[in-house]
C-alpha positions as CSV (number, residue, x, y, z in Angstrom):
1,L,-94.2,38.4,6.1
2,S,-97.8,38.9,7.2
3,L,-98.1,42.7,6.9
4,S,-101.1,45.0,7.0
5,L,-99.6,47.4,4.4
6,S,-102.8,48.8,2.8
7,V,-102.3,51.8,0.7
8,C,-104.4,54.7,1.8
9,V,-106.2,55.3,-1.5
10,S,-109.3,56.4,0.3
11,A,-107.6,59.4,1.7
12,V,-107.1,60.7,-1.8
13,L,-110.8,60.3,-2.5
14,R,-112.0,62.3,0.6
15,V,-113.9,65.4,0.1
16,L,-111.5,68.3,-0.7
17,W,-111.6,71.2,1.6
18,L,-111.5,74.3,-0.6
19,L,-109.7,77.2,1.1
20,S,-111.1,80.0,-1.0
21,V,-108.9,82.5,0.7
22,F,-105.8,80.9,-0.9
23,G,-107.2,78.9,-3.8
24,T,-105.6,75.9,-2.0
25,V,-106.9,72.4,-1.4
26,L,-106.1,70.3,1.7
27,P,-107.6,66.8,1.2
28,L,-107.0,65.5,4.7
29,D,-109.5,65.4,7.6
30,G,-108.4,68.0,10.2
31,G,-105.2,69.8,10.9
32,M,-102.0,68.6,12.5
33,L,-100.9,71.6,14.6
34,F,-97.8,71.1,16.6
35,P,-98.8,70.5,20.3
36,R,-98.1,73.6,22.3
37,E,-99.1,74.4,25.9
38,S,-101.3,77.4,26.6
39,T,-103.9,78.5,29.1
40,S,-106.3,75.9,27.6
41,R,-103.9,73.1,26.5
42,E,-101.5,70.8,28.3
43,V,-98.8,68.5,27.0
44,K,-97.5,65.3,28.7
45,E,-94.4,63.7,27.2
46,L,-94.2,60.0,27.3
47,N,-90.5,59.8,26.3
48,G,-88.3,57.5,28.3
49,L,-88.1,53.7,28.7
50,W,-90.8,51.5,27.1
51,D,-91.2,47.7,27.2
52,F,-90.1,46.3,23.9
53,R,-90.1,43.0,22.0
54,P,-89.4,42.1,18.4
55,D,-91.7,39.5,16.9
56,G,-89.1,36.9,16.0
57,S,-91.6,34.3,14.7
58,L,-91.0,33.1,11.1
59,N,-94.0,34.9,9.8
60,R,-93.5,37.9,12.1
61,N,-97.2,37.6,13.0
62,E,-97.3,36.0,16.4
63,G,-98.1,39.2,18.1
64,F,-101.3,39.5,16.2
65,E,-102.2,35.8,16.4
66,K,-101.8,35.8,20.2
67,A,-103.2,39.4,20.6
68,W,-100.3,40.8,22.6
69,Y,-102.1,44.1,22.7
70,K,-104.9,42.7,24.9
71,R,-102.8,42.5,28.1
72,R,-99.5,43.8,29.4
73,L,-96.7,43.0,27.0
74,A,-94.6,41.6,29.8
75,E,-97.3,39.0,30.5
76,T,-97.1,37.6,26.9
77,G,-93.3,36.9,27.0
78,P,-89.9,38.5,27.7
79,V,-89.4,42.2,27.2
80,I,-86.4,44.5,27.3
81,E,-86.2,48.2,28.0
82,M,-86.1,50.4,24.9
83,P,-85.6,54.2,24.9
84,V,-88.2,56.4,23.1
85,P,-87.4,58.3,20.9
86,A,-84.6,56.3,19.3
87,S,-84.0,53.7,16.6
88,Y,-83.9,50.3,18.2
89,N,-81.2,49.0,15.9
90,D,-78.0,50.1,17.7
91,I,-79.3,49.9,21.3
92,T,-78.4,46.3,22.1
93,Q,-75.5,43.9,21.4
94,D,-77.8,41.7,19.4
95,P,-76.9,41.7,15.7
96,T,-80.3,40.2,14.8
97,L,-82.0,43.2,16.3
98,R,-79.7,45.6,14.4
99,D,-80.9,44.2,11.1
100,F,-84.4,43.1,12.2
101,I,-87.2,43.3,9.6
102,G,-90.8,43.0,10.7
103,W,-93.0,43.9,13.6
104,V,-91.7,45.2,16.9
105,W,-93.9,46.0,19.9
106,Y,-93.6,48.9,22.3
107,E,-95.7,49.4,25.4
108,R,-95.9,51.8,28.3
109,E,-98.4,52.4,31.1
110,V,-99.0,56.0,32.1
111,F,-101.2,57.8,34.6
112,V,-103.4,60.5,33.1
113,P,-103.9,63.5,35.3
114,A,-107.3,63.2,37.2
115,R,-108.4,66.6,36.0
116,W,-108.1,65.5,32.3
117,I,-110.4,62.5,33.1
118,S,-113.0,64.3,35.3
119,D,-113.5,67.2,33.0
120,E,-115.8,66.1,30.2
121,G,-115.0,69.3,28.3
122,T,-111.4,68.1,27.8
123,R,-110.2,66.2,24.8
124,V,-107.2,63.9,25.3
125,V,-105.1,63.2,22.2
126,L,-102.3,60.6,21.8
127,R,-99.7,61.7,19.2
128,V,-96.7,59.9,17.8
129,G,-94.2,62.3,16.2
130,S,-93.1,59.5,13.8
131,A,-92.5,55.8,13.7
132,H,-90.8,53.8,10.9
133,Y,-92.6,52.5,8.9
134,Y,-96.1,51.1,9.5
135,S,-97.7,51.6,12.9
136,I,-100.8,50.3,14.8
137,V,-101.7,51.8,18.1
138,W,-103.9,50.4,20.9
139,V,-105.0,52.0,24.2
140,N,-106.0,49.6,26.9
141,G,-106.3,46.8,24.3
142,E,-108.5,48.7,21.8
143,K,-107.2,49.8,18.5
144,V,-107.3,53.6,18.1
145,T,-105.3,54.3,14.9
146,E,-102.9,53.0,12.3
147,H,-100.6,54.9,10.0
148,E,-98.5,54.1,6.9
149,G,-95.2,55.9,6.5
150,G,-92.4,57.1,8.6
151,H,-91.2,60.6,9.3
152,L,-94.6,62.2,9.8
153,P,-96.9,62.5,12.8
154,F,-100.2,60.7,13.5
155,E,-102.6,60.9,16.4
156,A,-105.9,59.8,17.8
157,E,-108.3,61.1,20.4
158,I,-108.6,58.7,23.3
159,S,-110.8,60.6,25.8
160,S,-113.6,58.1,26.0
161,L,-111.2,55.1,26.4
162,I,-109.4,56.5,29.4
163,R,-112.6,57.6,31.1
164,R,-114.1,54.0,31.2
165,D,-112.0,53.1,34.2
166,P,-110.2,56.2,35.5
167,T,-108.6,54.3,38.4
168,K,-106.4,52.3,36.1
169,P,-103.3,53.5,34.3
170,C,-103.5,54.1,30.5
171,R,-101.7,51.2,28.7
172,I,-100.4,52.3,25.3
173,T,-99.2,49.6,22.8
174,I,-97.6,50.5,19.5
175,A,-96.6,47.9,16.9
176,V,-94.2,49.1,14.3
177,N,-93.1,47.4,11.1
178,N,-90.1,48.6,9.0
179,T,-90.8,46.3,6.0
180,L,-90.5,48.1,2.7
181,T,-92.4,47.1,-0.5
182,L,-92.6,48.4,-4.0
183,E,-95.5,50.5,-3.0
184,T,-94.0,52.1,0.2
185,L,-92.0,55.3,0.4
186,P,-89.2,54.6,0.3
187,P,-89.7,51.4,-1.7
188,G,-88.0,48.1,-1.3
189,T,-88.5,44.4,-1.8
190,I,-88.4,41.3,0.4
191,Q,-86.3,38.5,-1.1
192,Y,-86.6,35.0,0.3
193,M,-83.5,32.6,0.1
194,N,-85.0,29.2,-0.4
195,D,-81.8,27.2,-1.1
196,R,-81.5,25.2,2.1
197,T,-77.9,24.2,1.3
198,R,-76.9,27.8,1.7
199,Y,-79.5,29.5,4.0
200,P,-81.5,28.5,7.1
201,D,-85.3,28.1,7.1
202,G,-87.2,31.4,6.7
203,F,-84.1,33.4,5.6
204,F,-84.9,36.6,3.8
205,V,-83.3,40.0,3.1
206,Q,-84.8,43.4,2.7
207,N,-83.6,44.9,-0.5
208,I,-83.4,48.7,-0.5
209,Y,-82.6,51.2,-3.2
210,F,-81.1,54.0,-1.1
211,D,-77.8,54.6,0.5
212,F,-78.5,55.1,4.2
213,F,-79.3,52.6,7.0
214,N,-83.0,51.6,7.3
215,Y,-83.3,52.6,10.9
216,A,-86.6,51.7,12.6
217,G,-88.6,52.3,15.7
218,I,-90.3,55.2,17.4
219,H,-88.1,58.1,16.2
220,R,-89.8,61.2,17.6
221,P,-91.7,62.0,20.9
222,V,-94.9,60.3,21.9
223,L,-97.2,62.8,23.6
224,L,-100.5,63.1,25.3
225,Y,-102.0,66.6,24.9
226,T,-105.3,68.2,25.7
227,T,-107.7,70.7,24.0
228,P,-111.2,71.8,24.9
229,T,-113.9,69.9,23.1
230,V,-114.4,73.0,21.0
231,Y,-110.9,73.7,19.7
232,V,-108.7,75.4,17.1
233,D,-108.0,72.5,14.7
234,D,-105.9,74.2,12.0
235,I,-104.4,77.5,11.0
236,I,-103.2,78.4,7.5
237,V,-101.2,81.5,6.8
238,E,-99.9,83.0,3.6
239,T,-97.7,86.1,3.8
240,N,-96.8,89.0,1.5
241,F,-95.8,92.6,1.7
242,M,-96.1,95.9,-0.1
243,D,-93.6,98.6,0.6
244,N,-93.4,98.6,4.4
245,T,-96.7,96.9,5.0
246,G,-96.8,93.2,5.8
247,L,-99.8,91.1,4.7
248,V,-100.8,88.0,6.6
249,R,-103.6,86.1,5.0
250,Y,-105.0,83.5,7.4
251,K,-107.7,80.9,7.8
252,V,-108.7,79.3,11.1
253,S,-110.6,76.0,11.4
254,V,-112.5,75.3,14.5
255,Q,-113.9,71.8,15.4
256,G,-116.5,70.8,17.9
257,A,-119.1,73.6,17.3
258,A,-121.0,75.0,14.4
259,T,-120.2,78.6,15.6
260,A,-117.5,80.1,17.8
261,T,-116.2,83.5,18.5
262,L,-112.7,84.2,17.4
263,K,-110.0,86.7,18.3
264,V,-106.9,86.7,16.2
265,T,-104.0,88.8,17.4
266,L,-100.6,89.2,15.7
267,M,-97.8,90.3,18.1
268,D,-94.2,91.3,17.6
269,K,-91.3,89.8,19.5
270,D,-91.9,92.2,22.3
271,G,-95.5,91.1,22.8
272,H,-97.0,94.2,21.3
273,C,-100.1,93.8,19.2
274,V,-99.5,94.9,15.6
275,A,-102.8,93.7,14.0
276,S,-105.9,91.9,15.0
277,S,-109.2,90.5,13.7
278,N,-112.4,88.9,14.9
279,T,-113.1,86.8,11.8
280,P,-112.1,83.2,11.0
281,S,-110.3,84.3,7.8
282,G,-109.0,87.5,6.4
283,V,-105.9,89.6,6.0
284,L,-103.9,91.2,8.8
285,K,-101.9,94.3,7.8
286,V,-98.6,95.0,9.6
287,V,-97.3,98.5,9.5
288,D,-93.5,98.9,9.4
289,V,-93.2,95.1,8.9
290,K,-90.1,93.2,10.0
291,L,-89.6,90.6,7.3
292,W,-88.3,87.1,7.8
293,W,-84.8,87.0,6.3
294,P,-82.3,84.1,5.9
295,Y,-79.2,83.8,8.0
296,L,-76.4,86.2,6.7
297,M,-78.9,88.1,4.5
298,H,-80.0,90.6,7.2
299,E,-78.9,91.9,10.5
300,N,-82.0,90.4,12.1
301,P,-82.6,87.0,10.4
302,G,-85.4,84.7,11.3
303,Y,-87.8,87.4,12.7
304,L,-91.0,85.8,13.9
305,Y,-94.3,87.3,14.9
306,S,-96.7,85.4,17.1
307,M,-100.3,84.8,16.0
308,E,-102.5,84.1,19.0
309,V,-105.8,82.5,18.1
310,R,-108.4,82.7,20.8
311,Q,-111.8,81.0,20.3
312,H,-114.5,80.7,22.8
313,T,-118.1,79.6,23.1
314,S,-120.4,80.1,26.1
315,T,-118.7,77.1,27.7
316,Y,-115.2,76.6,26.2
317,E,-112.2,78.7,25.4
318,D,-109.1,77.5,23.4
319,V,-105.9,79.4,22.9
320,Y,-103.2,78.5,20.3
321,T,-100.2,80.5,19.3
322,L,-98.5,80.1,15.9
323,P,-95.1,81.6,15.0
324,V,-95.4,83.5,11.8
325,G,-92.6,84.7,9.5
326,I,-93.5,87.3,6.9
327,R,-91.7,86.6,3.6
328,T,-92.2,85.9,-0.1
329,V,-90.7,83.3,-2.4
330,N,-90.5,83.6,-6.2
331,V,-88.7,81.9,-9.0
332,T,-87.6,83.4,-12.4
333,K,-85.7,81.7,-15.3
334,T,-82.4,82.5,-13.6
335,Q,-83.0,83.5,-10.0
336,F,-84.6,82.3,-6.7
337,L,-86.0,85.3,-4.9
338,I,-86.7,85.7,-1.2
339,N,-88.5,89.0,-0.4
340,N,-87.7,90.0,-4.0
341,K,-84.0,89.7,-3.4
342,P,-81.8,87.1,-5.2
343,F,-81.0,84.2,-2.9
344,Y,-78.1,81.8,-3.5
345,F,-78.3,78.5,-1.6
346,H,-74.9,77.7,-0.1
347,G,-75.7,74.9,2.2
348,V,-75.6,71.2,3.0
349,N,-77.5,68.0,2.7
350,K,-78.0,66.2,6.0
351,H,-79.4,63.0,7.5
352,E,-81.1,62.4,10.8
353,D,-78.4,60.0,11.9
354,S,-76.1,59.6,14.9
355,D,-74.3,57.0,17.0
356,I,-76.5,54.8,19.2
357,R,-79.7,56.8,18.7
358,G,-79.9,56.3,14.9
359,K,-82.7,58.5,13.7
360,G,-84.1,59.3,17.2
361,L,-84.7,62.9,18.0
362,D,-81.7,64.1,19.9
363,W,-81.7,67.7,21.2
364,P,-77.9,68.0,22.0
365,L,-77.1,66.8,18.4
366,I,-79.7,69.2,16.9
367,V,-78.2,72.2,18.7
368,K,-74.6,71.1,17.8
369,D,-75.6,70.8,14.1
370,F,-77.1,74.3,14.1
371,N,-74.0,75.7,15.6
372,L,-71.8,73.9,13.0
373,I,-74.1,75.1,10.2
374,K,-73.8,78.7,11.3
375,W,-70.0,78.3,11.8
376,L,-69.8,77.1,8.2
377,G,-71.6,80.2,7.0
378,A,-74.2,77.9,5.5
379,N,-77.7,79.4,4.9
380,S,-79.7,76.3,3.9
381,F,-80.1,72.6,3.8
382,R,-82.2,69.9,2.2
383,T,-84.1,67.4,4.3
384,S,-82.5,64.5,2.4
385,H,-84.2,62.1,2.0
386,Y,-87.4,62.4,4.1
387,P,-89.1,65.0,6.3
388,Y,-87.1,66.0,9.4
389,A,-88.6,66.5,12.9
390,E,-90.9,69.5,13.4
391,E,-88.5,70.7,16.1
392,I,-85.7,71.0,13.6
393,L,-87.9,73.2,11.3
394,Q,-88.8,75.3,14.2
395,M,-85.1,75.9,14.8
396,C,-84.7,76.8,11.2
397,D,-87.5,79.3,11.5
398,R,-85.8,81.0,14.5
399,H,-82.3,81.0,13.0
400,G,-83.1,81.9,9.4
401,I,-81.9,78.7,7.9
402,V,-83.6,78.0,4.5
403,V,-85.0,74.5,3.9
404,I,-85.8,72.4,0.9
405,D,-88.4,70.1,2.4
406,E,-88.2,66.6,0.9
407,C,-90.6,63.7,1.1
408,P,-89.4,60.1,1.5
409,G,-89.6,59.4,-2.2
410,V,-86.1,58.1,-2.4
411,G,-85.1,54.9,-4.3
412,I,-88.0,54.8,-6.8
413,K,-86.0,52.7,-9.2
414,D,-88.3,49.8,-10.1
415,I,-90.9,50.4,-12.9
416,R,-93.5,48.7,-10.6
417,S,-93.1,51.6,-8.1
418,F,-94.7,54.0,-10.7
419,G,-98.0,52.2,-10.5
420,N,-101.4,53.6,-9.3
421,A,-101.0,52.2,-5.8
422,S,-97.6,53.8,-5.4
423,L,-98.8,57.1,-6.8
424,S,-101.9,57.1,-4.5
425,H,-99.7,56.6,-1.5
426,H,-97.2,59.3,-2.7
427,L,-100.0,61.8,-3.0
428,V,-101.2,61.1,0.6
429,V,-97.6,61.5,1.8
430,M,-97.4,64.9,0.2
431,D,-100.8,65.8,1.7
432,E,-99.4,65.0,5.1
433,L,-96.1,66.8,4.6
434,V,-97.7,70.0,3.3
435,R,-100.3,69.8,6.1
436,R,-97.6,69.6,8.7
437,D,-95.0,72.1,7.3
438,K,-97.1,74.7,5.4
439,N,-96.7,77.5,7.9
440,H,-92.9,77.3,8.3
441,P,-91.3,80.4,6.8
442,S,-88.0,78.5,6.5
443,V,-89.5,76.0,4.1
444,V,-89.1,77.6,0.7
445,M,-89.5,74.6,-1.7
446,W,-91.0,71.1,-1.8
447,S,-89.0,68.2,-3.1
448,V,-91.2,65.3,-4.1
449,A,-88.5,62.7,-4.8
450,N,-84.7,62.0,-4.9
451,E,-83.0,60.3,-7.8
452,P,-86.0,58.4,-9.2
453,A,-85.7,56.5,-12.4
454,S,-87.3,59.5,-14.1
455,E,-86.2,58.4,-17.6
456,M,-88.8,55.5,-17.5
457,P,-91.9,56.1,-19.6
458,P,-94.4,56.0,-16.6
459,A,-92.4,58.7,-14.8
460,E,-94.0,61.4,-17.0
461,F,-97.5,60.9,-15.8
462,Y,-96.4,60.0,-12.3
463,F,-94.4,63.3,-11.7
464,K,-96.8,65.5,-13.7
465,T,-99.6,64.3,-11.4
466,L,-97.5,64.5,-8.2
467,I,-96.2,68.0,-8.9
468,K,-99.5,69.3,-10.0
469,H,-101.1,67.9,-6.8
470,T,-98.4,69.5,-4.6
471,K,-98.8,72.9,-6.3
472,A,-102.6,72.6,-5.6
473,L,-101.9,72.0,-2.0
474,D,-99.6,75.0,-1.7
475,H,-99.3,77.5,-4.5
476,T,-96.9,79.8,-2.6
477,R,-93.8,77.6,-2.9
478,P,-92.0,76.1,-5.9
479,V,-91.8,72.3,-6.4
480,T,-88.9,70.2,-7.5
481,Y,-87.4,66.8,-7.4
482,I,-83.8,65.8,-7.3
483,T,-82.5,64.2,-10.5
484,D,-79.4,62.3,-11.5
485,S,-80.9,61.3,-14.9
486,N,-79.7,62.3,-18.4
487,Y,-81.1,65.7,-19.1
488,A,-82.5,64.7,-22.5
489,R,-84.5,61.7,-21.2
490,D,-85.8,63.1,-17.8
491,K,-89.6,62.8,-18.0
492,G,-90.4,64.9,-15.0
493,A,-88.1,67.9,-15.5
494,P,-90.6,69.9,-17.6
495,F,-92.9,70.1,-14.6
496,V,-90.5,71.3,-11.9
497,D,-89.9,75.0,-11.0
498,V,-86.2,74.5,-10.2
499,V,-83.9,71.9,-11.7
500,C,-82.0,70.1,-8.9
501,V,-79.1,68.0,-10.2
502,N,-76.9,65.4,-8.4
503,S,-73.6,64.5,-10.0
504,Y,-70.4,62.8,-8.8
505,F,-67.9,63.5,-11.5
506,S,-64.4,62.0,-10.6
507,W,-66.1,59.8,-8.0
508,Y,-68.8,57.4,-9.3
509,H,-67.9,58.4,-12.9
510,D,-64.2,58.6,-14.0
511,P,-63.0,57.9,-10.5
512,G,-59.7,59.5,-9.7
513,H,-59.7,61.8,-12.7
514,L,-60.2,65.3,-11.3
515,E,-59.3,66.8,-14.6
516,V,-62.7,65.9,-16.1
517,I,-64.7,68.0,-13.6
518,P,-64.5,71.4,-15.4
519,I,-65.5,69.8,-18.7
520,Q,-68.3,67.5,-17.5
521,L,-69.8,69.9,-14.9
522,N,-69.9,72.8,-17.3
523,A,-71.6,70.6,-19.9
524,Q,-74.1,69.4,-17.3
525,F,-75.2,72.9,-16.5
526,E,-75.3,74.0,-20.2
527,N,-77.4,71.0,-21.2
528,W,-79.9,71.3,-18.4
529,Y,-80.4,75.0,-18.8
530,G,-80.3,74.9,-22.5
531,K,-83.2,72.4,-22.6
532,Y,-85.4,73.7,-19.7
533,K,-84.5,77.3,-19.2
534,K,-85.0,77.0,-15.4
535,P,-82.6,77.9,-12.6
536,I,-80.4,75.1,-11.4
537,I,-79.2,73.9,-7.9
538,Q,-76.3,71.5,-7.6
539,S,-78.2,69.5,-5.1
540,E,-75.5,67.0,-4.4
541,Y,-71.7,66.6,-5.1
542,G,-68.8,65.3,-3.0
543,A,-66.4,62.5,-2.3
544,D,-65.7,60.1,0.5
545,A,-62.8,60.9,2.8
546,L,-61.5,58.8,5.7
547,P,-60.5,61.3,8.5
548,G,-56.8,61.3,8.9
549,L,-56.0,59.6,5.6
550,H,-53.6,61.7,3.7
551,M,-51.7,61.4,0.4
552,D,-50.1,63.8,-2.1
553,P,-50.7,63.8,-5.0
554,P,-54.3,63.3,-3.9
555,M,-55.9,59.8,-4.1
556,M,-59.5,58.8,-3.6
557,F,-60.7,58.5,0.0
558,T,-58.0,60.9,1.3
559,E,-58.8,64.3,2.7
560,E,-56.7,65.9,0.0
561,Y,-58.8,64.3,-2.8
562,Q,-62.0,65.5,-1.1
563,N,-60.6,69.0,-1.0
564,A,-59.4,69.0,-4.6
565,L,-62.7,67.7,-5.9
566,L,-64.7,70.3,-4.0
567,Q,-62.4,73.1,-5.3
568,S,-62.8,71.9,-8.9
569,Y,-66.6,72.0,-8.5
570,H,-66.4,75.4,-6.9
571,D,-64.5,76.9,-9.8
572,V,-67.3,76.0,-12.1
573,F,-70.0,77.1,-9.7
574,D,-68.3,80.6,-9.6
575,Q,-68.7,80.8,-13.4
576,K,-72.3,79.6,-13.5
577,R,-73.7,81.4,-10.4
578,K,-73.4,84.6,-12.3
579,Q,-75.9,83.2,-14.9
580,Y,-78.5,80.6,-13.8
581,V,-77.0,78.4,-11.0
582,I,-78.8,79.4,-7.8
583,G,-77.2,77.1,-5.3
584,E,-74.8,74.4,-4.2
585,L,-75.5,71.8,-1.5
586,I,-72.6,69.6,-0.4
587,W,-73.1,65.9,0.1
588,N,-72.8,65.5,3.0
589,F,-72.8,67.5,6.2
590,A,-71.6,64.5,8.3
591,D,-70.7,60.9,7.8
592,F,-73.7,58.6,8.2
593,M,-74.5,54.9,8.6
594,T,-75.5,52.7,5.6
595,A,-76.2,49.0,5.1
596,Q,-73.2,46.8,5.1
597,A,-71.6,46.6,1.7
598,I,-68.2,46.0,0.1
599,H,-68.0,49.7,-1.0
600,R,-68.9,51.1,2.4
601,V,-66.5,51.1,5.4
602,V,-68.9,51.5,8.4
603,G,-71.1,53.9,6.5
604,N,-70.9,56.7,3.9
605,K,-67.8,58.9,4.5
606,K,-68.7,61.9,2.3
607,G,-69.3,64.1,5.3
608,I,-67.3,67.2,5.8
609,F,-67.7,66.4,9.5
610,T,-67.3,62.9,11.0
611,R,-70.4,61.2,12.4
612,Q,-69.2,62.6,15.8
613,R,-69.3,66.1,14.3
614,Q,-65.5,66.6,14.1
615,P,-64.3,68.6,11.1
616,K,-62.3,67.1,8.2
617,A,-60.1,69.4,6.1
618,A,-63.0,69.9,3.7
619,A,-65.0,71.7,6.4
620,F,-62.5,74.5,6.4
621,I,-62.5,74.7,2.6
622,L,-66.3,75.0,2.7
623,R,-66.3,77.5,5.6
624,R,-63.9,79.9,3.7
625,R,-66.1,79.6,0.6
626,Y,-69.5,80.1,2.3
627,W,-68.4,83.2,4.2
628,R,-66.9,84.6,1.1
629,L,-70.1,84.0,-0.8
630,A,-72.1,85.6,1.9
631,N,-69.9,88.6,1.9
632,E,-69.9,88.9,-1.9
633,T,-73.6,88.4,-2.4
634,W,-74.9,90.5,0.5
635,R,-71.9,92.7,1.4
636,L,-72.0,91.7,5.0
637,P,-71.9,94.8,7.3
638,P,-70.2,94.9,10.7
639,W,-73.1,93.2,12.5
640,T,-71.9,89.8,11.1
641,K,-69.2,87.8,12.8
642,Y,-67.4,87.3,9.6
643,P,-64.2,85.3,10.2
644,C,-61.8,87.7,8.7
645,S,-58.9,85.4,9.3
646,L,-60.2,83.1,6.6
């Protein structure tokens, strides 16, 4: 495959922007504030049907060789309609598109409002919420940006391009390539099958080292948005409190002018001003502060203030409003503290995955999932195994759902993926993730990887560097990675703040033997804590269950076996959570699609809900447990809707 997969090493070498207010570094040019409308900003969504074509040439390079981006895509060959946002894999009846590897091309023509074009004081920005995996963007045939990596946003200012000929529509072309290499996140390899007695010409497969389907396409909204030419580029907040006084330390970055007048106003939910300032950085003091609390930990969880930043020069004014939750996070040898109170994670692991849409942003599904999470009595989830949509984190902020925010570092199994090129790209990905999610109060911990081969010798330098870098980006949150390695040989564990362990006793190990769980799980906890003296989260555990399959005595893949396995784990959790175990996250919230394999029957079936969000018996086991945990831990008062019938 002819791919332009250059690792963005240069981004690591850019000049570091030292935020002296926080002692924090942010080595990326500019901010990535979520587009919000205001009196000075407008947003135009470009979601809907786009023209689409996969490049089916043997080298997947015909689109570049024939410069498809220079004219309308429909003029260069046949196109089909493709919804955005959505994965393209499950949209058609074509099996080759479902498993397609290589470049695909999207295009849409849009009319830009005349006032955006005529006003030279208006910036017009094109933003892609995420595309998997490598993307190149053209506007009216001219390249405006490219981006390596899925799951995170990228953008480009296109003001000058659309003003060249304001009478014509704006033609946006996006080429997306889902090929994974040893230096991408997640990594993979391309394997060519050259035996012509067994395979056709040009036959190859994409090898992956993770257990979910490699969905591809434009997965999140594509937007045009405006700002004035002098605009608020970034806002960074860090919160604390003393007694009843909240402290909001902030820094505002303005682009487009050497000087600008700022007005920063913090307002409560009723719109009343509780603190204000006229400086680009400082500390706002909030009397009688309302803290941001997790769901089921307080009668008013997820309380958010609004920070309105208003900047103006003699010519331009810009207004941006950022939701702010005031809370603290701390870790001891045995506890995870939110607002100085012990917090126990009882939650889920998830995937962005659904029928037809794949990983495409789907509001009905998002709202349904949040309703199910709260029905369960879950207070947290991990964004396994990649950053989720910003819209999901905003929901978590509002509902008080705690998040372990994970980068796409899943499947780092080959020793060649610990090289300098891989590390450089991994550092850039963490830069982008922290830049995007730094202000979300729901995000309480960064996860830099899932189940890497952390026993390999290069892993020590790799994870020491990666974790140190992430802590430099944000010193207010702990950093971890998810391990399934042997405790004695794990090279990265000394550098994490919280030990997160995945284990599947009686499933992948000693399958069918539930009696080993109490012994092996207890030994796991004792070994990890005994060596590292750090709090532990059981970050994954579970068993596949086919809905409606029953057998007693329990056998693997039945709902009874899933229930029995969960109960055996829970018995050990109840012993250890009184000591140093600070959380449990079931694998998985819902069944999800995987690559075809002899050990998978149309996907992974470890969900407590089906892929269509219908409960298995295990969902009720977990619901009873989570509400009981919430009641025991925080002594839920009458304001909760505790399901007493449980």
